[in-house]
Phi, psi and omega in degrees: 000141174231136182287352176256007186295127178249011180091009178258122184292142176254137178306135185300322180294318177296318180299315181298319181291318184284328177290321178057231182257020186301319182300319180290309186286334180292347176297332175293329185269342189307311181299328184279330174291323175297314180301313181292325180292327176297317179292323178299314180297316179300317181293319179299322178291320183297323182266003173087015179275340169224163181278165176299322180294319178295321177298318178300318178297314181296319179296322178296310181297318179293326174296321177296319178295321177299321179294319177299318178296320179295322182277347181082019181258356181287132181224142172258102185289162183300337181285352179257142181288323184199182182294328183292320176295319181297315182295315181294322178298316180300315181293322180289318180296329184271323189234004177067236187301327180300318178295325180289340183269349185299334184271003179302132174068021171219160178245162173300333179302304182285336177294310179296315182299320179297316179297320179293317178302315180295317179300314182287326174299311179299320181297314181299326178292315181291319179295319179297321179298318178291321178297322177292325173301317180293321175302316179298317179298315180297319179290325175297316178295323178297316178298317183294326188242026184292338179257004178271107185280152176216156176286132172271142185242141163227146182056028185060026177241137176302128191242294183215162176294139173231193176213157177294328176300318179294321181294310181299316184291331177298317180288328175298315182293323181287329174295329174296322175296320177296325178294334175296325176290322176295325176298317179295318179297321178297320179299318179292319181287340185273038179242131182271113178266355185298132184102351177280351177063223179279006181118004185227019175073198182216146177277352176286155181279059183286158181245093182288333176295323179295313180294326178300315179293313186294321180286330180099019174287148179280339185208160178259131171283100195291305183288128180294324176292315180296325178300317179292335178287351173295332179294119186100315179292315180295314180300318181295319180295318177296320180297322177294322176296317178301314182295323180296313179293322179297323178297319179296314182291327177295316179297317179298317180297319179296317175307313186289328173298315178295313184293337180275350182291158179295329183294320178265309176054048177277325185227167178214137173266146172304148183304325182291348180260003182243168176241164184247186178248147179285347183235334184249102189291345183276347190291136171228091190272137179276054185303328183300318181281331176293320178290323174300315179301311183295316180295318180293325176296322176296320181296333180290346177269353184299316179304322182293320180295325178289320177299316181296327181283334188240353187300138174069014173284140176285178178294165183096172182275143175221144184295344174308327184297336179303325183293341183298330178296317179294322185285333189248321191297315181292320172302325177297316178296318181299319180297319177297322177297321178296314178301319180298316184287326176295317178297330179283318188273322189299318179300338182270359181294131181257135182261131178281132182277162170054037182297316187283357177284347180290141184300330182294346180256013180305320188289347181290351180265008184301322181297322178292325174298318177299316181297324178296319179295320179299317179296337177273002175104001181279131177300150184306310186297322178290320178297319179301315181292320180300312182292321179298317178295322180296321178296317184291320183269001175085007181266357183295134177227114178286143175272077195297319183297316179298316183298315184297316180295314183296309185293322180299335182269337187253342189292342183237032176296340180273359185297317180297323180292321178294318177299325177293323176300318180297316180299317180297320179296315180299323183284327191256340188285134173286341178301332188253007184260000000 
């Protein structure tokens, strides 16, 4: 069944090609199409386009479909083009004319778009909740390890003393920046296109404000032409948010792969979190973080694939948009899986103590030696040269005890401020309301 069927047969090869993976991917949209259809039926009854009795029937049938989705028994059989055809067929088979009236004053264009908007709005909310869980874990680790010093690196060279508290809190703060992109994506997805029809509205006296309230959208996409232009724009905006967070997690994963190596040996994963070698029995490989890195690098390419699929299209609907489900939905699932595994593995990360006590890291304290000379009245440039010459001629001696006490107390003075940022985000974000 096709909701656009006029009784003219479509060649089977053409049908197979045009349907593509819609039956599979539309399972992501099914709960949201049911939700939007319930609001559509209520509105049609309110404005007198269907009777109260017909609305009751439609609400009952849509409730049954929602229950099937909850139980996992809902199926889109091969004879249906997509989820929208299946839902309308179910309502028509059960209630006759009432089912045939559900599509009054809407097009498949705004029906599909509404379900996608709802799905992506819901996704940004669920992803943001998991990202905030990860922020909390990172801040807990930062608090726990704020006095555990580590060598900071630039150019892959030991540079200055840092701390694990500083490292963990840096990623917490950057995930908050990534959440700002999810907030923007949520704003774009939180627009109600239902009632825009095929992009040119409807001559019926529909109440779009009512469906906006009932569905739970924060705003109405007012222009019917503009509402249709959300297709592609919303997916692209969500993809950019996804890519931003993936970049942060990829960088963190790469850090941990390096820190877990024998050469650096800053951190250690429990043996149960590592994999081995078929020939080298000593190996404990951090595959979990390597795969996170690789998957996140792949996710950073998603915006580009969406741009390539939609670039230079004029306004209005085009079948090109169908491909966006294939390009975006599975990466969205993959990102949630990545968040789950990071939340599982990160709390078990073990920090190696007394790293900076090793002689090979003596030189990372040179800046503090310079600062001591400055405090004694030596100009910076002269202090810089004195310490530099001492390093070169082998006479340099770091005042390690002073450095360790001093650095352990100051490196995380920003932790409270980052925690305040998190509180403000929780209070102000629409993602969490």
